[in-house]
C-alpha positions as CSV (number, residue, x, y, z in Angstrom):
1,M,126.2,103.9,112.0
2,S,129.3,104.2,109.8
3,G,128.9,103.0,106.8
4,I,126.0,102.1,106.9
5,V,124.8,105.2,105.3
6,D,125.9,107.7,102.8
7,W,125.6,110.6,105.0
8,S,128.1,112.9,102.6
9,I,123.9,113.5,100.9
10,L,122.5,115.3,103.0
11,D,125.0,118.3,103.9
12,D,124.8,119.5,99.9
13,P,123.3,122.2,100.1
14,S,122.0,122.0,96.7
15,T,120.4,118.5,97.4
16,I,118.5,120.1,100.2
17,E,116.9,122.5,97.6
18,A,116.2,119.4,95.1
19,C,114.9,117.3,97.8
20,R,112.9,120.5,98.7
21,N,111.4,121.3,95.1
22,S,110.8,117.7,94.7
23,L,108.3,117.5,97.5
24,K,106.9,120.4,96.9
25,D,105.9,120.0,93.1
26,D,106.2,116.2,92.7
27,G,104.9,114.9,96.0
28,V,107.7,113.1,97.0
29,M,112.2,112.5,97.8
30,L,114.0,110.6,96.2
31,L,117.7,110.0,97.0
32,S,119.0,107.0,95.4
33,N,121.8,104.9,96.8
34,F,120.9,106.4,100.7
35,I,121.7,103.2,102.5
36,T,125.4,101.5,101.2
37,P,125.3,98.2,100.3
38,T,126.7,96.8,103.9
39,G,124.0,98.8,104.9
40,I,121.2,97.2,103.2
41,A,122.6,93.6,104.3
42,C,123.4,94.9,108.1
43,L,119.9,96.7,108.9
44,K,118.3,93.5,106.4
45,E,119.6,90.9,109.1
46,E,118.5,93.4,111.9
47,I,114.6,93.3,110.8
48,L,115.0,89.9,110.1
49,S,116.7,88.3,113.5
50,C,113.3,89.8,115.0
51,P,109.8,88.2,115.3
52,H,106.9,89.9,113.3
53,N,103.5,89.9,113.3
54,E,101.1,88.3,110.1
55,S,98.7,91.1,110.4
56,T,95.3,90.6,108.6
57,Q,92.8,93.6,108.6
58,H,89.5,95.4,107.8
59,Y,89.5,98.7,107.7
60,T,89.1,102.9,105.5
61,P,92.1,104.7,104.1
62,Y,91.8,106.6,107.1
63,Q,92.6,103.0,108.9
64,D,89.5,102.6,111.1
65,Q,86.7,101.6,111.0
66,G,84.7,104.6,110.0
67,D,82.2,106.6,110.8
68,F,78.8,105.8,110.9
69,V,77.3,108.0,113.2
70,N,77.9,110.9,110.7
71,Y,78.2,109.5,107.3
72,P,75.9,107.4,105.3
73,A,77.4,103.3,105.2
74,S,77.6,104.4,101.3
75,H,79.9,107.0,101.5
76,P,83.7,107.2,101.0
77,R,84.4,108.3,104.6
78,N,83.0,104.1,105.5
79,Y,84.3,102.6,102.0
80,K,85.8,99.3,103.6
81,L,89.3,97.1,102.3
82,H,91.3,94.4,103.1
83,S,94.7,94.9,104.4
84,S,97.6,91.9,104.6
85,A,101.5,92.3,105.1
86,S,103.8,91.7,108.1
87,F,105.2,93.7,110.3
88,V,108.2,94.5,113.0
89,G,107.0,97.2,115.0
90,R,109.5,99.6,117.1
91,K,109.5,97.5,120.5
92,S,110.8,94.1,118.7
93,L,112.9,96.3,117.0
94,E,114.6,97.7,120.2
95,T,115.7,94.0,121.1
96,A,117.7,93.7,118.5
97,A,121.9,93.1,119.0
98,K,123.4,96.3,117.5
99,V,119.4,98.4,117.6
100,Q,120.9,99.9,113.8
101,C,117.3,100.5,112.6
102,I,116.2,102.5,115.6
103,S,119.8,104.3,116.1
104,M,118.9,105.6,112.4
105,Y,115.8,106.7,113.3
106,N,117.3,108.9,116.1
107,D,120.6,110.5,114.1
108,E,119.9,114.7,114.2
109,R,121.3,114.4,110.8
110,V,118.2,112.3,109.6
111,I,115.3,114.9,111.3
112,N,117.8,118.1,110.7
113,F,117.7,117.0,107.0
114,L,113.7,116.4,107.1
115,S,113.1,119.5,108.7
116,K,115.3,121.8,106.5
117,V,113.4,120.1,103.1
118,T,110.0,120.2,104.6
119,G,110.5,123.7,106.0
120,H,108.9,123.1,109.4
121,K,110.7,121.5,112.5
122,L,110.0,117.9,112.4
123,Y,110.0,115.8,115.6
124,R,109.8,112.3,115.6
125,S,106.2,110.3,116.6
126,K,106.4,109.7,120.4
127,D,104.4,105.7,119.0
128,E,105.2,103.0,121.1
129,N,105.6,101.1,117.3
130,G,104.3,103.2,114.6
131,S,107.6,105.0,114.9
132,V,109.7,103.0,113.7
133,Y,108.7,99.8,111.8
134,S,109.3,97.5,109.4
135,Y,107.0,95.7,106.8
136,R,107.7,93.0,104.7
137,I,105.3,92.4,101.4
138,T,105.0,89.3,99.4
139,S,102.8,88.0,96.7
140,S,100.1,86.8,98.6
141,H,99.5,89.9,101.0
142,N,97.4,93.3,100.0
143,P,98.5,96.6,100.7
144,P,95.7,98.7,100.3
145,W,95.7,102.6,99.2
146,H,95.4,104.7,102.6
147,F,96.4,108.0,104.7
148,D,98.2,107.7,107.4
149,E,98.1,109.5,110.6
150,S,101.6,111.0,110.8
151,H,102.3,113.6,109.3
152,Y,105.4,112.7,107.1
153,T,106.8,109.3,106.4
154,M,109.9,108.1,105.5
155,I,110.9,104.6,104.0
156,L,114.1,103.3,103.4
157,Y,114.1,100.5,100.4
158,L,116.4,97.0,102.0
159,Q,114.9,94.1,99.4
160,N,112.7,94.2,96.4
161,S,110.8,91.7,94.5
162,E,111.8,90.5,90.5
163,S,108.6,93.1,89.4
164,G,105.7,95.4,90.7
165,G,105.5,96.9,94.1
166,E,105.7,100.3,92.5
167,F,105.1,102.7,95.1
168,E,101.9,104.2,93.8
169,Y,100.9,107.7,95.2
170,V,98.4,110.8,95.0
171,P,100.3,113.8,96.1
172,W,99.1,116.8,97.8
173,C,95.3,115.8,97.4
174,R,93.7,116.9,100.6
175,P,94.4,120.4,102.3
176,T,94.2,119.6,105.6
177,R,95.1,115.9,107.8
178,S,91.5,115.4,108.9
179,V,89.2,112.5,108.1
180,N,86.6,115.0,107.3
181,D,88.5,116.8,104.4
182,E,85.7,116.8,101.7
183,D,89.2,116.7,99.4
184,G,90.2,113.4,100.8
185,H,86.5,111.9,100.6
186,D,86.8,112.9,96.9
187,I,89.6,111.0,96.0
188,I,88.5,107.8,97.1
189,Q,85.4,107.6,95.8
190,K,87.8,108.5,92.6
191,I,90.6,106.0,93.2
192,L,88.7,102.8,94.9
193,I,85.3,103.3,94.2
194,E,84.5,104.5,90.6
195,K,87.8,102.7,89.3
196,N,87.3,104.3,85.6
197,S,90.5,104.8,83.0
198,D,90.2,108.8,83.2
199,N,90.7,108.8,87.3
200,D,94.3,106.9,86.8
201,A,96.6,109.9,85.5
202,L,95.9,111.1,89.0
203,I,98.3,108.4,90.1
204,Q,101.9,109.0,90.3
205,R,104.4,105.9,90.3
206,V,107.7,105.6,91.4
207,Q,109.8,102.3,91.5
208,P,112.1,101.6,94.5
209,H,115.2,100.1,94.0
210,D,117.3,99.0,97.4
211,G,119.3,101.7,99.2
212,M,116.7,104.2,98.2
213,L,115.1,106.8,100.1
214,L,111.9,108.1,100.2
215,F,110.7,110.6,101.9
216,F,106.5,112.1,101.8
217,A,103.0,113.8,103.0
218,G,101.7,110.9,104.5
219,A,98.6,112.5,105.9
220,Q,98.2,114.2,103.1
221,T,98.7,112.2,99.8
222,F,96.5,109.5,99.1
223,H,98.7,106.1,98.6
224,R,99.6,102.3,98.6
225,A,102.6,99.4,97.5
226,A,101.4,97.7,94.8
227,P,101.0,94.6,94.5
228,I,104.6,92.4,93.9
229,E,104.8,89.8,91.8
230,G,107.8,87.0,92.3
231,N,109.1,85.0,95.1
232,T,110.9,87.4,96.2
233,A,109.7,89.6,99.6
234,R,109.9,93.5,99.9
235,I,111.4,94.7,102.6
236,G,111.2,98.4,103.7
237,L,112.3,99.9,107.4
238,V,109.5,103.4,107.9
239,F,110.0,106.0,110.1
240,T,107.5,108.8,110.7
241,F,107.8,112.4,112.3
242,S,105.1,114.9,112.9
243,E,105.1,118.5,113.5
244,N,103.5,117.9,117.0
245,E,106.3,117.3,119.8
246,V,104.0,115.2,121.1
247,F,102.1,113.3,118.2
248,R,101.1,109.1,118.0
249,N,99.4,107.6,116.9
250,S,95.7,107.2,117.5
251,D,93.8,103.9,118.9
252,N,92.5,102.9,116.2
253,V,95.1,103.2,113.9
254,K,97.1,100.9,115.7
255,S,94.8,98.0,116.1
256,S,94.8,98.3,112.2
257,N,98.0,97.9,111.6
258,Q,99.5,95.8,114.2
259,W,102.5,96.2,114.0
260,D,104.7,94.1,116.4
261,P,104.4,90.8,117.6
262,S,103.8,91.9,121.0
263,D,101.3,93.5,121.3
264,F,98.7,91.2,119.4
265,N,98.4,87.2,119.0
266,G,99.9,85.3,115.9
267,L,103.4,86.2,116.6
268,D,105.3,84.1,113.7
269,N,109.1,83.9,113.7
270,V,111.6,84.6,111.6
């Protein structure tokens, strides 16, 4: 991984402390220029060499089909929205010639740094596709508001659009990771159902740039990638982590995302 990332950033005690405070207070941790220009080109080339899957879905912000047994159809738990994006899952990334994306995910320096930032021992996801994947978003796509099932999410931004596409989030808005958490239901009600301007103040925004690392508690933070404008697709590489040593995504979340073309119909090649 030499030359791909600036590893020296992760060794600086002041950086660790600043990132820890940022995650706690702001809900996200940012490292600008973590990926070098050479690294951006190499990782992007690897991702674009893999087949990708165009996924179009209709699901709840929990990335499932709802719970109509315990909640009425009108309840925020069962609110559904449309989702569309292009994905390359771990299975396809593992077939790349240099497997640089997978090598970075498996590098102990990454998980050791993130464990220090969170104050918890983190583990890599055991999911065969959702542990490491890339997304590609164009102006025709609609990445929706949602909670992640994995505890923590790290995004590496490799290519951004001409405008739009901010990372929008409501930090630490539910104290648990449960789909039955009432605070989670409340934030869905405010952001997606009520849609009034007073609730806009709850939303924080980050404008990503190429080479940036963004890390947050995806299971406790309501978030989305805002719509983009222009002809250039946004390309990101996603790593997921958990405080649970054996975590993997549920079947509901896997089928809702369709991360890898090897598992689903609609395979498309770049």
